[in-house]
Structures are given as structure tokens and as C-alpha cells.
N, C-alpha and C positions, 0 to 999 in steps of 0.2 A: 528445409523445413517444409512440409507439405502446403498447399496452397490453402486447405481447409482450416488446418490451425491456425493460419495466418490471418483469415476471415474469423474465425473464434475468436482471437486476441485482439482483434480491432474492436469487433462488436462487444465483446465484453468490456473493453476499455471504455467505451462510449455509454455503456450502461452503468458501469461504475462510477464514472464522472457527472452522471445526470444528464449527460446528452440526450439519451432515451431514457424518459422519467418513469418510475415506478407507476404500474397501474395503466399505462398507456399502450395504445397498439404498436407493437414493432412495425417499421416499414416492410411493406411487402416482397415476397421472394423475387419478384420482379424487379423491383429496387434494387435488391441487394445484387442479384446476379448480373444486372447493368453495370452497377456500381465496381464491382470487381471482377469484371468479365471472364465469369465462371459459367459451367452448366448448373442447373438446378440439383443434379446430384452432388455435386462437389459442396453447394451451400447447403444442401439438406445434413451433410456429415459436420458440419460447421455448428447447424442449429442444433443436432441432437447433442452435442457437447455442452452448448448453454443450457438446454431442457434437463440433461442428465445433471447440471450444477445446480440446478434450481432456480435458473436467474430468468426464465421464460418459460412461458406454456399456454399452449393451445387450446382455443373453444372451437367447437365444431360449428361452422358455418359463421363465425365471427372473426376469427383470426388469432394471430399469434401477440402475446401480451406481456409486457416486463413485468415479473413478478414483484410485488411487494414485500417487503422485509419486515421485521416484528411491527405489529399494528400498532402497539403502545410504547415503540422507540422513543426514548426520551434524549435530551441534549445532553444526557450525561453518560450514555453509553458509547461504548467504542465497539465496533463488531469485530469478533476474533477471528472469522471465518473469510472475511475479505480482505485482500491484500490492498489496501489505501491506505493512505496517509491520513494525516490530521485535518489536513486541509479541504479534503473530500468528505471526510466521516462527519465533520463538524462543518460544511460548507455555508450554511448560512447565519454561522456567528464570525464574531469578529476575532481573526487569529493572528498572532503576530509572532516573531521570532526574535529572541534575543541571543547573538553570538558571544558564546563564552570562550572559545579556544578553537583556533583554526591553524592547521598547519600541513606540510606532507613528509612523510618519512618512511623506512621501510617497515614490511609488516613483520608482525609477531608470528610465532610459530601456530599460535591458534588460529589467526587470520590467514595466514597461509593455507591450512586445514579448510576453513570455512568457505573461502574464495577462491582456491584452487590456484594459488599464486607462488611463484619463486621466490625465494629470499632476497631476491634483487629488484622484485617487482615493487615500485613505490605506491604509496596510495594516501588518500586522504583522510585525514583524522578531524573530526569537529564535534563539539558539544555544543548545545544549543538549548535555551529555555523555550518551550512552547507556551504561549500566553493565550487564554481562552477568556474573551469578556472581560480583560483587565487583571485576571488572576492567573497565578501559576498552574499549569495544566500539567506539563510532562517535560522531565528532564532526558535529554537525547545525548546518547554518546554513539557516534556513527563512524565507521572507517569504510571507504570506497577506494576501488583501483583508481589510479589518475588516468589510464588508457581511455576510460570511459569518455570522457569530455572536461574541457576546462571549469572550474569551480570557483568561483570568488565568493567574497562575504556578502556581497550584494545579492547574490543569487541565494544563499542561504538564508537571508531574511524575508525570503518569500517561499513558495512551494518547490521545493526541490524536484519532487516526481513531475511537475508540471513541467518545469525548465528541461527535465531529462527528455520527456516525451517530444518536446517542441523541437528541441535542437539535437541532443543525441539520438532521438528516434528510438529511443528505450522504453519499453513497458513494463511496468511491473505487473507480471503475469501470476507468479506464484511466490510462496513465502512459506519456509518451515519455521514455526513460532515454538518457544518453550517459555511457560508461564510460571514464575515463583514467585513466592514472599521472600522479602530481605529485611535486613536494616540500612537505614540511608546513611551512606559516608558523610564526612564533612562537607566534601565538594557537594555531593547531591543534596543535602539537607540545606545548605546556603542556597542554592538555585532554587529551589522549591520554597525556602522559608519557614521550614519546619525544624525540629528539633532533631539534633544528630541521634542517630540508633532508631528514628521512628519507623515505625514499619512502613513498607512502601510495597506495591508491585511490580514487578519487573517484567516486560517483554522483551525477551532474546529473538533476534532474528535474522535469518539468512533470507536474500531477496533474490527472485532469479527473474529474468528478461524472458522475451518471448523467445529466445533461441535457445533456453534453459540454460545460461550461464549467470554465475552468482556474483551479484555486483555490489551487495551490501551487506555488512554484518553489524549490527546495532545491538543496543541494550537501550530501552525506555523506561523509565520510573515513574511511576505513578502514586499521588497520594492515597494510602490505603482506604482512608473512610471518605474519599471525595470523588471515588473514581468506580464506575460500575461497567463490566464487559458484558456482551451479547454473543451468544452462538446460535446461529439460525440453522438448523438440522435439516437437511433434504434427505429422505430415504429413496432411491432410485429404485423403482419397481421393475 
């Protein structure tokens, strides 16, 4: 992987996890050149990627700033254009996880295709209820290859992405998402405490790390009349 893409991924992670706050000045090029031990030319390539993605912008004579997201974003909104988890998208709120199922097994044909696995490569499978401010928020069904790292129920009760970043040094950089409407199965309706066959919104996701490897295939179910999604569009000039 090219050094500038590693720098891009690292700075992007810090922006998405609110280490560098929206509206604030990004540290200077001197700071990043010294931190990553690279030339200004290499650093500039990373900054161009961030700017093209709409994460930063420059003001002549003032510096480079982290671009704010939607001005009137509310606690109900989940950004579709950012590959981040609920812990980060709703980081100022009370978030808990209830583990409903956790086991390891061999992957299905669909999971082999999505995660580029052999039929003998074991995967973790878990289902958990994400609880936001004391209310059911989403039902998650996730499959991950076991080679990534060791996962326990205790880890799943917190922020899985934070754990993967700190322990496995894995960053969620890209994601392919499909969003569609469906009817709640008995399992999903029980978890979300809604009637069976009630309408739900589903995000089907394949997540990729900083090296381009698929490490998660998941489906997340949301109550249709209690959830709003946002898509912040940035057109490159």
C-alpha cells in the first residue's frame, strides 16, 4: 500500500472518530510531515484525497479545516456516506448492546462470495440489539472471518470497530452498502419490539479495511418510522 494512502486512511479515521473536530483547523503540513516522516509531496497526495472526498477544505491565508457535515443534523440521522458505526455516528448519546447470538461456524456460499473466503475458512456470526438512549435502535446480524482477531461477547457489548482499530490495527475505510425496505421477521421483530411483518429499513453492508480486504458482511434492521438517514453529497470540481 502506498504511504500516502496509509496517511489518508489514518487522518480520515481521526476525522470520522471526532479526534479532529468538524469546523476546526486541521494540524499543519509541518505537523503531519514530521508525524509520518514523509515529504510535503507525499503528504499533499493524502490531503488531496481527503479534499476530494469532501472531508477537508482550504481557506487561503487561513489554513485547512475539517468540513462540517449537514448543518441541521439531528440525533435521529445516520449518515449513509460515511463508513462508521453507531458508536461514532451517535457518539454523544447513551449506546448499549445486547448480545442475542454469538458463535463460530463455516461460511455460507453468499458469505464466501462477499468476504472472498474458502468454504473451510471459519467465521464469527453474531446478532445484537443496539440500544440508543434506552430504546431499541437497530438489530444487527454480522459475519466476520475469525482470522481478523479474537472476538468475545464482552467485546461485542462495546464498540467493535474501536476494538478492531486498537487491537487488530484494522480500520474501516470503505463500505459497499445496499439499502432496501423489508418486513420484520419474527426474530427481528422480537428484538426491535415491533409487530412481526412490520416495515423495516435494511442496510446490507460489506466493509473493507485499509488494505482493501473485506472483513465484515452484515445486515442492520431499523424501525421504518423511527429512523432517518442522511447522505451528504460532495461534487469534485
